[in-house]
DSSP file (Angstrom, degrees, kcal/mol; ACC not computed):
  #  RESIDUE AA STRUCTURE BP1 BP2  ACC     N-H-->O    O-->H-N    N-H-->O    O-->H-N    TCO  KAPPA ALPHA  PHI   PSI    X-CA   Y-CA   Z-CA
    1    1 A M     >        0   0    0      0, 0.0     4,-2.1     0, 0.0     5,-0.2   0.000 360.0 360.0 360.0 -40.0  -27.6   11.1  -22.6
    2    2 A D  H  >  +     0   0    0      1,-0.2     4,-2.6     2,-0.2     5,-0.2   0.872 360.0  52.3 -64.8 -36.4  -25.9   11.5  -19.2
    3    3 A K  H  > S+     0   0    0      2,-0.2     4,-2.3     1,-0.2    -1,-0.2   0.913 108.7  49.8 -65.9 -42.0  -29.0   10.4  -17.3
    4    4 A A  H  > S+     0   0    0      2,-0.2     4,-2.1     1,-0.2    -2,-0.2   0.912 112.7  47.4 -62.8 -42.5  -29.4    7.3  -19.4
    5    5 A Y  H  X S+     0   0    0     -4,-2.1     4,-2.6     2,-0.2    -2,-0.2   0.927 110.9  51.1 -64.5 -44.9  -25.7    6.4  -18.8
    6    6 A D  H  X S+     0   0    0     -4,-2.6     4,-2.5     1,-0.2    -2,-0.2   0.883 109.7  50.7 -59.0 -39.6  -26.0    7.1  -15.0
    7    7 A Q  H  X S+     0   0    0     -4,-2.3     4,-2.2     2,-0.2    -1,-0.2   0.897 110.5  49.0 -66.6 -40.3  -29.1    4.8  -14.9
    8    8 A K  H  X S+     0   0    0     -4,-2.1     4,-2.3     2,-0.2    -2,-0.2   0.910 112.5  48.1 -64.9 -42.0  -27.3    2.0  -16.7
    9    9 A V  H  X S+     0   0    0     -4,-2.6     4,-2.1     2,-0.2    -2,-0.2   0.928 112.0  49.0 -64.1 -44.5  -24.3    2.3  -14.3
   10   10 A K  H  < S+     0   0    0     -4,-2.5    -1,-0.2     1,-0.2    -2,-0.2   0.882 112.9  48.0 -62.2 -38.9  -26.5    2.4  -11.3
   11   11 A K  H  < S+     0   0    0     -4,-2.2    -1,-0.2     1,-0.2    -2,-0.2   0.874 115.8  43.2 -69.7 -37.5  -28.4   -0.7  -12.5
   12   12 A A  H  < S+     0   0    0     -4,-2.3    -2,-0.2    -5,-0.2    -1,-0.2   0.732 103.1  75.1 -82.0 -22.8  -25.2   -2.6  -13.3
   13   13 A S  S  < S-     0   0    0     -4,-2.1     2,-0.1    -5,-0.2     3,-0.1  -0.802  77.2-138.5 -96.2 121.6  -23.3   -1.7  -10.1
   14   14 A P        -     0   0    0      0, 0.0     2,-0.2     0, 0.0    -2,-0.1  -0.446  29.0-101.0 -72.9 150.8  -24.4   -3.4   -6.9
   15   15 A D        -     0   0    0     -2,-0.1    -5,-0.0     1,-0.1     0, 0.0  -0.490  37.0-132.7 -67.7 138.1  -24.7   -1.3   -3.8
   16   16 A S        -     0   0    0     -2,-0.2     2,-1.5    -3,-0.1     3,-0.1  -0.763  17.4-115.6 -95.9 141.8  -21.7   -1.8   -1.5
   17   17 A P     >  -     0   0    0      0, 0.0     4,-2.6     0, 0.0     5,-0.2  -0.581  34.9-172.8 -75.1  92.7  -22.1   -2.5    2.2
   18   18 A L  H  > S+     0   0    0     -2,-1.5     4,-2.5     1,-0.2     5,-0.2   0.889  78.0  47.1 -58.9 -48.1  -20.5    0.7    3.5
   19   19 A L  H  > S+     0   0    0      1,-0.2     4,-2.4     2,-0.2    -1,-0.2   0.923 114.1  47.7 -63.2 -44.1  -20.5   -0.1    7.2
   20   20 A K  H  > S+     0   0    0      1,-0.2     4,-2.6     2,-0.2    -2,-0.2   0.920 112.5  49.5 -62.1 -43.9  -19.2   -3.6    6.6
   21   21 A N  H  X S+     0   0    0     -4,-2.6     4,-2.4     1,-0.2    -2,-0.2   0.899 111.3  49.0 -63.2 -40.9  -16.4   -2.2    4.3
   22   22 A C  H  X S+     0   0    0     -4,-2.5     4,-2.4    -5,-0.2    -1,-0.2   0.915 112.3  48.1 -65.0 -42.5  -15.4    0.5    6.8
   23   23 A C  H  X S+     0   0    0     -4,-2.4     4,-2.8     2,-0.2     5,-0.2   0.917 112.6  48.1 -64.4 -43.4  -15.3   -2.1    9.7
   24   24 A M  H  X S+     0   0    0     -4,-2.6     4,-2.8     2,-0.2     5,-0.3   0.902 112.1  49.4 -65.1 -40.3  -13.2   -4.5    7.6
   25   25 A A  H  X S+     0   0    0     -4,-2.4     4,-2.5    -5,-0.2     5,-0.3   0.920 113.1  47.5 -63.6 -43.0  -10.8   -1.7    6.5
   26   26 A F  H  X S+     0   0    0     -4,-2.4     4,-2.3     2,-0.2    -2,-0.2   0.933 116.0  43.6 -63.0 -47.0  -10.5   -0.6   10.2
   27   27 A L  H  X S+     0   0    0     -4,-2.8     4,-2.2     2,-0.2    -2,-0.2   0.912 117.5  43.6 -68.5 -43.1   -9.9   -4.1   11.5
   28   28 A S  H  X S+     0   0    0     -4,-2.8     4,-2.2    53,-0.3    -2,-0.2   0.924 116.8  46.1 -71.3 -42.8   -7.5   -5.2    8.7
   29   29 A G  H  X S+     0   0    0     -4,-2.5     4,-2.2    -5,-0.3    -2,-0.2   0.917 114.9  48.1 -63.1 -42.4   -5.5   -1.9    8.8
   30   30 A G  H  X S+     0   0    0     -4,-2.3     4,-2.8    -5,-0.3    -2,-0.2   0.873 109.2  54.1 -63.7 -37.4   -5.4   -2.1   12.5
   31   31 A G  H  X S+     0   0    0     -4,-2.2     4,-2.5     2,-0.2    -2,-0.2   0.899 108.4  48.5 -63.7 -40.8   -4.3   -5.7   12.4
   32   32 A I  H  X S+     0   0    0     -4,-2.2     4,-2.1     2,-0.2    -2,-0.2   0.918 113.6  47.1 -64.9 -42.5   -1.4   -4.8   10.1
   33   33 A C  H  X S+     0   0    0     -4,-2.2     4,-2.3     2,-0.2    -2,-0.2   0.898 111.2  51.5 -65.1 -39.9   -0.4   -1.9   12.4
   34   34 A L  H  X S+     0   0    0     -4,-2.8     4,-2.7     2,-0.2    -2,-0.2   0.910 108.2  52.1 -62.4 -42.3   -0.7   -4.3   15.4
   35   35 A L  H  X S+     0   0    0     -4,-2.5     4,-2.7     1,-0.2    -2,-0.2   0.915 108.8  51.3 -59.1 -42.7    1.6   -6.8   13.6
   36   36 A G  H  X S+     0   0    0     -4,-2.1     4,-2.5     1,-0.2    -2,-0.2   0.907 110.8  47.5 -60.4 -42.6    4.1   -4.0   13.1
   37   37 A E  H  X S+     0   0    0     -4,-2.3     4,-2.5     2,-0.2    -2,-0.2   0.898 111.8  49.8 -66.9 -40.1    4.0   -3.0   16.8
   38   38 A V  H  X S+     0   0    0     -4,-2.7     4,-2.5     2,-0.2    -2,-0.2   0.928 112.5  47.5 -63.4 -44.3    4.4   -6.7   17.8
   39   39 A L  H  X S+     0   0    0     -4,-2.7     4,-3.1     2,-0.2     5,-0.2   0.912 111.0  51.8 -62.8 -41.7    7.4   -7.1   15.5
   40   40 A F  H  X S+     0   0    0     -4,-2.5     4,-2.4     1,-0.2    -2,-0.2   0.923 111.7  46.5 -60.4 -44.7    8.9   -3.8   16.8
   41   41 A T  H  X S+     0   0    0     -4,-2.5     4,-2.5     2,-0.2    -1,-0.2   0.907 113.5  49.6 -63.7 -41.6    8.6   -5.0   20.4
   42   42 A L  H  X S+     0   0    0     -4,-2.5     4,-1.6     2,-0.2    -2,-0.2   0.933 112.4  45.9 -63.9 -47.3   10.0   -8.4   19.4
   43   43 A F  H  <>S+     0   0    0     -4,-3.1     5,-2.0     1,-0.2    -1,-0.2   0.885 114.3  49.1 -64.1 -37.9   13.0   -6.9   17.6
   44   44 A S  H ><5S+     0   0    0     -4,-2.4     3,-1.8    -5,-0.2    -2,-0.2   0.894 106.8  56.1 -67.1 -39.6   13.6   -4.5   20.5
   45   45 A Y  H 3<5S+     0   0    0     -4,-2.5    -1,-0.2     1,-0.3    -2,-0.2   0.863 102.6  56.4 -59.5 -36.6   13.4   -7.3   23.0
   46   46 A Y  T 3<5S-     0   0    0     -4,-1.6    -1,-0.3    -5,-0.1    -2,-0.2   0.233 130.3 -91.0 -86.1  16.1   16.2   -9.1   21.1
   47   47 A G  T < 5S+     0   0    0     -3,-1.8     2,-0.2     1,-0.3    -3,-0.2   0.453  77.0 140.2 100.8   1.5   18.5   -6.2   21.5
   48   48 A L      < -     0   0    0     -5,-2.0    -1,-0.3     1,-0.1    -2,-0.0  -0.566  51.9-119.0 -78.6 141.9   18.0   -4.0   18.5
   49   49 A D     >  -     0   0    0     -2,-0.2     4,-2.9     1,-0.1     5,-0.2  -0.277  34.4 -96.9 -72.6 169.0   17.9   -0.2   19.0
   50   50 A E  H  > S+     0   0    0      1,-0.2     4,-2.2     2,-0.2     5,-0.2   0.879 121.9  47.3 -56.9 -44.9   14.8    1.7   18.2
   51   51 A K  H  > S+     0   0    0      2,-0.2     4,-1.9     1,-0.2    -1,-0.2   0.915 115.3  44.7 -65.8 -44.0   16.0    2.9   14.7
   52   52 A T  H  > S+     0   0    0      2,-0.2     4,-2.4     1,-0.2    -2,-0.2   0.890 112.3  52.0 -68.6 -40.1   17.2   -0.6   13.7
   53   53 A A  H  X S+     0   0    0     -4,-2.9     4,-2.1     2,-0.2    -2,-0.2   0.905 109.4  50.1 -63.0 -41.2   14.0   -2.3   15.0
   54   54 A A  H  X S+     0   0    0     -4,-2.2     4,-2.1    -5,-0.2    -1,-0.2   0.900 111.0  49.2 -63.7 -40.7   11.8    0.1   13.0
   55   55 A A  H  X S+     0   0    0     -4,-1.9     4,-2.5     1,-0.2    -2,-0.2   0.898 109.8  51.5 -65.1 -40.0   13.8   -0.6    9.9
   56   56 A C  H  X S+     0   0    0     -4,-2.4     4,-2.7     2,-0.2    -2,-0.2   0.881 108.1  51.9 -64.9 -38.2   13.5   -4.3   10.4
   57   57 A V  H  X S+     0   0    0     -4,-2.1     4,-2.6     2,-0.2     5,-0.2   0.934 110.8  48.2 -62.3 -45.9    9.8   -4.0   10.8
   58   58 A S  H  X S+     0   0    0     -4,-2.1     4,-2.3     1,-0.2    -2,-0.2   0.936 113.6  46.1 -60.3 -48.1    9.5   -2.1    7.5
   59   59 A V  H  X S+     0   0    0     -4,-2.5     4,-2.7     1,-0.2     5,-0.2   0.918 112.5  51.3 -62.1 -44.0   11.7   -4.6    5.7
   60   60 A F  H  X S+     0   0    0     -4,-2.7     4,-2.7     1,-0.2     5,-0.2   0.938 111.5  46.3 -59.2 -49.0    9.8   -7.5    7.1
   61   61 A L  H  X S+     0   0    0     -4,-2.6     4,-2.2     1,-0.2    -1,-0.2   0.881 113.9  49.0 -64.5 -37.8    6.4   -6.1    6.1
   62   62 A I  H  X S+     0   0    0     -4,-2.3     4,-2.7    -5,-0.2     5,-0.2   0.938 113.5  45.6 -65.4 -47.1    7.6   -5.3    2.6
   63   63 A V  H  X S+     0   0    0     -4,-2.7     4,-2.6     2,-0.2    -2,-0.2   0.920 114.7  47.2 -64.7 -44.5    9.1   -8.7    2.0
   64   64 A V  H  X S+     0   0    0     -4,-2.7     4,-2.8    -5,-0.2     5,-0.2   0.922 114.0  47.6 -64.3 -43.7    6.1  -10.5    3.4
   65   65 A T  H  X S+     0   0    0     -4,-2.2     4,-2.4    -5,-0.2    -2,-0.2   0.924 112.9  48.4 -63.2 -44.2    3.7   -8.4    1.3
   66   66 A A  H  X S+     0   0    0     -4,-2.7     4,-2.6     2,-0.2    -2,-0.2   0.911 113.4  47.5 -62.5 -42.1    5.8   -8.9   -1.8
   67   67 A A  H  X S+     0   0    0     -4,-2.6     4,-1.7     2,-0.2     6,-0.2   0.930 112.8  47.9 -65.0 -44.8    5.9  -12.6   -1.3
   68   68 A L  H  <>S+     0   0    0     -4,-2.8     5,-2.1     1,-0.2     6,-1.6   0.862 113.2  49.0 -65.0 -34.9    2.2  -12.9   -0.6
   69   69 A T  H ><5S+     0   0    0     -4,-2.4     3,-1.2     4,-0.2    -2,-0.2   0.923 108.5  54.4 -67.1 -43.9    1.5  -10.8   -3.7
   70   70 A G  H 3<5S+     0   0    0     -4,-2.6    -2,-0.2     1,-0.3    -1,-0.2   0.828 112.0  42.4 -60.5 -34.4    3.8  -13.0   -5.8
   71   71 A I  T 3<5S-     0   0    0     -4,-1.7    -1,-0.3    -5,-0.1    -2,-0.2   0.386 117.0-111.6 -96.2   4.6    2.0  -16.2   -4.9
   72   72 A G  T <>5S+     0   0    0     -3,-1.2     4,-0.6    -4,-0.3    -3,-0.2   0.585  88.0 109.9  84.1  10.6   -1.4  -14.6   -5.3
   73   73 A V  H  >< +     0   0    0     -5,-2.1     4,-2.2    -6,-0.2     3,-0.3   0.859  67.2  60.8 -86.4 -37.8   -2.5  -14.6   -1.6
   74   74 A F  H  > S+     0   0    0     -6,-1.6     4,-3.1     1,-0.2     5,-0.2   0.884 101.9  53.4 -61.2 -40.1   -2.4  -10.9   -0.9
   75   75 A D  H  > S+     0   0    0     -7,-0.3     4,-1.7     1,-0.2    -1,-0.2   0.877 108.8  49.7 -63.1 -36.9   -5.0  -10.1   -3.5
   76   76 A K  H  X S+     0   0    0     -4,-0.6     4,-1.0    -3,-0.3    -1,-0.2   0.900 112.9  46.9 -68.3 -40.1   -7.4  -12.6   -1.9
   77   77 A L  H >X S+     0   0    0     -4,-2.2     4,-3.0     1,-0.2     3,-0.6   0.928 112.0  50.6 -63.6 -44.7   -6.8  -11.1    1.5
   78   78 A A  H 3X S+     0   0    0     -4,-3.1     4,-2.5     1,-0.2    -2,-0.2   0.817 101.1  63.2 -65.3 -30.8   -7.3   -7.6    0.1
   79   79 A K  H 3< S+     0   0    0     -4,-1.7    -1,-0.2    -5,-0.2    -2,-0.2   0.887 116.6  29.1 -60.7 -38.3  -10.5   -8.6   -1.5
   80   80 A H  H << S+     0   0    0     -4,-1.0    -2,-0.2    -3,-0.6    -1,-0.2   0.806 123.2  48.6 -90.9 -33.9  -12.0   -9.3    1.9
   81   81 A A  H >< S-     0   0    0     -4,-3.0     3,-0.9     1,-0.2   -53,-0.3   0.785  88.3-171.5 -80.6 -27.2  -10.0   -6.8    4.0
   82   82 A G  G ><  -     0   0    0     -4,-2.5     3,-1.8    -5,-0.3    -1,-0.2  -0.421  58.3  -5.2  75.5-145.4  -10.6   -3.9    1.7
   83   83 A A  G >  S+     0   0    0      1,-0.3     3,-2.0   -62,-0.2    -1,-0.2   0.623 115.1  82.1 -65.2 -14.5   -8.9   -0.5    2.1
   84   84 A G  G X  S+     0   0    0     -3,-0.9     3,-1.0     1,-0.3    -1,-0.3   0.757  83.0  62.6 -63.0 -23.3   -7.2   -1.6    5.3
   85   85 A T  G <  S+     0   0    0     -3,-1.8    -1,-0.3     1,-0.2    -2,-0.2   0.530  84.9  78.0 -78.8  -3.8   -4.5   -3.4    3.2
   86   86 A L  G <   +     0   0    0     -3,-2.0    -1,-0.2    -4,-0.1    -2,-0.2   0.288  56.9 143.1 -88.1  12.0   -3.6    0.0    1.8
   87   87 A V  S X> S-     0   0    0     -3,-1.0     4,-2.7     1,-0.1     3,-0.9  -0.355  70.1-104.6 -48.4 129.8   -1.7    0.8    5.0
   88   88 A P  H 3> S+     0   0    0      0, 0.0     4,-2.4     0, 0.0     5,-0.2   0.716 112.6  42.6 -42.4 -48.0    1.1    2.7    3.3
   89   89 A I  H 3> S+     0   0    0      2,-0.2     4,-1.9     1,-0.2     5,-0.1   0.907 120.5  40.0 -73.2 -38.5    4.0    0.2    3.5
   90   90 A T  H <> S+     0   0    0     -3,-0.9     4,-2.3     2,-0.2    -1,-0.2   0.886 117.0  50.1 -75.1 -37.4    2.0   -2.9    2.5
   91   91 A G  H  X S+     0   0    0     -4,-2.7     4,-2.5     2,-0.2    -2,-0.2   0.899 111.7  48.7 -65.0 -40.2    0.0   -1.1   -0.1
   92   92 A F  H  X S+     0   0    0     -4,-2.4     4,-1.5    -5,-0.4    -2,-0.2   0.921 111.8  48.6 -65.6 -44.4    3.1    0.3   -1.6
   93   93 A A  H  X S+     0   0    0     -4,-1.9     4,-2.1    -5,-0.2    -2,-0.2   0.901 114.1  46.6 -63.3 -40.8    4.8   -3.1   -1.7
   94   94 A N  H  X S+     0   0    0     -4,-2.3     4,-2.7     1,-0.2    -2,-0.2   0.911 109.6  53.5 -66.7 -42.7    1.7   -4.6   -3.3
   95   95 A A  H  < S+     0   0    0     -4,-2.5    24,-0.3     1,-0.2    25,-0.3   0.777 114.5  42.4 -65.0 -25.8    1.4   -1.9   -5.8
   96   96 A M  H  X S+     0   0    0     -4,-1.5     4,-0.8    -5,-0.1    -1,-0.2   0.841 118.0  43.2 -86.7 -36.9    5.0   -2.4   -6.9
   97   97 A T  H  X S+     0   0    0     -4,-2.1     4,-2.4    -5,-0.2     5,-0.2   0.880 103.3  63.9 -78.6 -39.4    5.0   -6.2   -6.9
   98   98 A A  H  X S+     0   0    0     -4,-2.7     4,-2.5     1,-0.2     5,-0.2   0.910 105.7  42.5 -57.7 -49.3    1.6   -6.8   -8.6
   99   99 A P  H  > S+     0   0    0      0, 0.0     4,-2.3     0, 0.0    -1,-0.2   0.875 112.4  55.6 -66.0 -33.4    2.5   -5.2  -12.0
  100  100 A A  H  < S+     0   0    0     -4,-0.8    -2,-0.2     1,-0.2     4,-0.2   0.908 112.5  41.9 -62.9 -41.0    5.9   -6.9  -11.9
  101  101 A V  H >< S+     0   0    0     -4,-2.4     3,-1.0     1,-0.2     4,-0.3   0.905 114.1  52.2 -70.2 -42.4    4.3  -10.3  -11.5
  102  102 A E  H 3< S+     0   0    0     -4,-2.5     3,-0.4     1,-0.2    -2,-0.2   0.861 115.6  38.8 -64.4 -37.1    1.5   -9.6  -14.1
  103  103 A Y  T >< S+     0   0    0     -4,-2.3     3,-1.6     1,-0.2     9,-0.3   0.214  79.2 108.3-102.4  15.4    3.9   -8.5  -16.8
  104  104 A V  G X  S+     0   0    0     -3,-1.0     3,-1.6     1,-0.3     8,-0.2   0.792  71.6  66.3 -62.2 -27.4    6.7  -11.0  -16.3
  105  105 A T  G 3  S+     0   0    0     -3,-0.4    -1,-0.3     1,-0.3    -2,-0.1   0.712  92.2  61.9 -67.6 -18.9    5.7  -12.8  -19.5
  106  106 A E  G <  S-     0   0    0     -3,-1.6     4,-0.3     1,-0.3    -1,-0.3   0.434 121.8 -91.1 -85.7   0.8    6.8   -9.7  -21.5
  107  107 A G    <>> -     0   0    0     -3,-1.6     5,-2.3     3,-0.2     4,-0.9  -0.256  35.9 -80.3 109.9 163.3   10.4  -10.2  -20.3
  108  108 A R  I  4>S+     0   0    0      3,-0.2     5,-2.5     4,-0.2     6,-0.2   0.865 124.2  32.7 -69.7 -37.1   12.5   -9.0  -17.4
  109  109 A I  I  4>S+     0   0    0      3,-0.2     5,-1.6     4,-0.2     6,-0.1   0.961 129.0  30.7 -85.6 -59.9   13.3   -5.6  -18.9
  110  110 A T  I  45S+     0   0    0     -4,-0.3    -3,-0.2     3,-0.2    -2,-0.1   0.685 133.6  30.2 -77.6 -17.7   10.2   -4.6  -20.9
  111  111 A G  I  X5S+     0   0    0     -4,-0.9     4,-2.2    -7,-0.1    -7,-0.2   0.816 128.2  23.5 -99.6 -78.6    7.8   -6.4  -18.6
  112  112 A T  I  ><S+     0   0    0     -5,-2.3     4,-1.3    -9,-0.3    -3,-0.2   0.947 129.6  37.5 -59.5 -56.3    8.9   -6.7  -15.0
  113  113 A A  I  4<S+     0   0    0     -5,-2.5     4,-0.5     1,-0.2    -1,-0.2   0.900 120.4  45.2 -68.4 -41.2   11.2   -3.7  -14.7
  114  114 A A  H  4<S+     0   0    0     -5,-1.6     3,-0.4     1,-0.2    -1,-0.2   0.888 118.6  40.6 -71.5 -38.5    9.3   -1.3  -16.9
  115  115 A K  H >< S+     0   0    0     -4,-2.2     3,-1.6     1,-0.2     4,-0.4   0.626  93.1  84.4 -86.5 -13.5    5.8   -2.0  -15.5
  116  116 A M  T 3< S+     0   0    0     -4,-1.3     4,-0.5     1,-0.3     3,-0.3   0.829  97.4  39.7 -59.4 -33.0    6.9   -2.2  -11.8
  117  117 A F  T 3> S+     0   0    0     -4,-0.5     4,-2.0    -3,-0.4    -1,-0.3   0.282  83.1 102.5-102.5  10.8    6.7    1.5  -11.4
  118  118 A T  T <4 S+     0   0    0     -3,-1.6    -1,-0.2     2,-0.2    -2,-0.1   0.873  97.1  25.5 -63.6 -35.4    3.6    2.2  -13.4
  119  119 A I  T  > S+     0   0    0     -4,-0.4     4,-0.6   -24,-0.3    -1,-0.2   0.871 130.0  39.6 -92.7 -44.8    1.4    2.6  -10.3
  120  120 A V  H  > S+     0   0    0     -4,-0.5     4,-2.5   -25,-0.3     5,-0.2   0.671  97.2  79.2 -84.3 -15.5    4.0    3.7   -7.7
  121  121 A G  H  X S+     0   0    0     -4,-2.0     4,-2.6     1,-0.2    -1,-0.2   0.950  96.6  43.9 -56.2 -52.7    6.0    6.0  -10.0
  122  122 A P  H  > S+     0   0    0      0, 0.0     4,-2.8     0, 0.0     5,-0.4   0.857 111.5  55.6 -62.1 -32.8    3.5    8.8   -9.7
  123  123 A V  H  X S+     0   0    0     -4,-0.6     4,-2.0     2,-0.2    -2,-0.2   0.926 110.6  44.8 -63.7 -43.4    3.2    8.3   -6.0
  124  124 A I  H  X S+     0   0    0     -4,-2.5     4,-2.6     2,-0.2     5,-0.2   0.939 115.2  47.8 -65.0 -46.9    7.0    8.7   -5.7
  125  125 A V  H  X S+     0   0    0     -4,-2.6     4,-2.3     1,-0.2    -2,-0.2   0.955 118.4  38.1 -61.2 -52.7    7.1   11.7   -7.9
  126  126 A Y  H  X S+     0   0    0     -4,-2.8     4,-2.6     1,-0.2    -1,-0.2   0.817 114.5  55.7 -73.0 -28.5    4.2   13.6   -6.3
  127  127 A G  H  X S+     0   0    0     -4,-2.0     4,-2.5    -5,-0.4    -1,-0.2   0.926 110.9  44.3 -65.6 -44.2    5.3   12.4   -2.8
  128  128 A C  H  X S+     0   0    0     -4,-2.6     4,-2.3     2,-0.2    -2,-0.2   0.900 114.1  50.3 -66.2 -40.1    8.8   13.9   -3.3
  129  129 A A  H  X S+     0   0    0     -4,-2.3     4,-2.5    -5,-0.2    -2,-0.2   0.931 112.7  46.2 -63.4 -44.8    7.3   17.1   -4.8
  130  130 A A  H  X S+     0   0    0     -4,-2.6     4,-3.0     1,-0.2     5,-0.3   0.910 112.1  51.0 -64.5 -41.5    4.9   17.5   -1.9
  131  131 A A  H  X S+     0   0    0     -4,-2.5     4,-2.5     2,-0.2    -1,-0.2   0.898 111.2  48.6 -63.0 -39.6    7.7   16.8    0.6
  132  132 A S  H  X S+     0   0    0     -4,-2.3     4,-2.5     2,-0.2    -2,-0.2   0.926 113.2  47.0 -64.8 -44.9    9.9   19.4   -1.1
  133  133 A L  H  X S+     0   0    0     -4,-2.5     4,-2.6     2,-0.2    -2,-0.2   0.943 114.8  45.6 -62.4 -48.5    7.1   22.0   -1.1
  134  134 A Y  H  X S+     0   0    0     -4,-3.0     4,-2.7     1,-0.2    -2,-0.2   0.891 112.7  51.8 -63.2 -39.3    6.2   21.3    2.6
  135  135 A G  H  X S+     0   0    0     -4,-2.5     4,-2.8    -5,-0.3    -1,-0.2   0.908 110.5  47.8 -62.9 -42.4    9.9   21.4    3.6
  136  136 A A  H  X S+     0   0    0     -4,-2.5     4,-2.6     2,-0.2     5,-0.3   0.913 111.9  50.0 -64.9 -42.8   10.4   24.7    1.8
  137  137 A I  H  X>S+     0   0    0     -4,-2.6     4,-2.4     1,-0.2     5,-0.6   0.939 113.8  45.2 -60.2 -47.0    7.3   26.2    3.5
  138  138 A W  I  X>S+     0   0    0     -4,-2.7     4,-1.7     3,-0.2     5,-0.9   0.930 113.4  50.7 -61.7 -45.0    8.5   25.0    6.9
  139  139 A Y  I  <5S+     0   0    0     -4,-2.8     4,-0.3     1,-0.2    -2,-0.2   0.910 120.0  33.5 -61.1 -44.5   12.0   26.3    6.3
  140  140 A F  I  <5S+     0   0    0     -4,-2.6    -1,-0.2    -5,-0.2    -2,-0.2   0.771 134.3  19.5 -86.6 -25.7   10.9   29.7    5.2
  141  141 A F  I  <5S+     0   0    0     -4,-2.4    -3,-0.2    -5,-0.3     3,-0.2   0.689 124.5  36.2-118.7 -23.2    7.8   30.3    7.4
  142  142 A C  I  <<S+     0   0    0     -4,-1.7    -3,-0.2    -5,-0.6    -4,-0.1   0.455  79.1  95.3-118.5  -0.9    7.7   28.0   10.4
  143  143 A R      <       0   0    0     -5,-0.9    -1,-0.1    -4,-0.3    -4,-0.1   0.514 360.0 360.0 -79.7   0.3   11.2   27.4   11.7
  144  144 A G              0   0    0     -3,-0.2    -1,-0.1     0, 0.0    -2,-0.0   0.463 360.0 360.0  72.3 360.0   10.9   30.1   14.3
């Protein structure tokens, strides 16, 4: 039974162009990072200190990604760019905004607010747990 299912899946699933997908992910992810560096340089040029400029870059990328997700443009970009759009800050902003937009018809509380964290909630939980574990390991074993 498993072989028959595997054959059906293989027949129904087209082969993906691995090299092309890797190149697009590299170029799009690199492009997002390059945009971040350009923004950082621009904010620094206009007098912001390093910490404030970095925060402004993060906020800018989050707001732009959320806006592009809200108007349906980010998904079209991600379709062609692939995994490169999952650069952590833009991927996180998209993962939070997309369910909020999708479930807005169910209401502000039970739709938008409740569904906003369906994808990113586990990321936050396990990210905090991993950070706590790594921090404890460093504190007890690596601090010299």
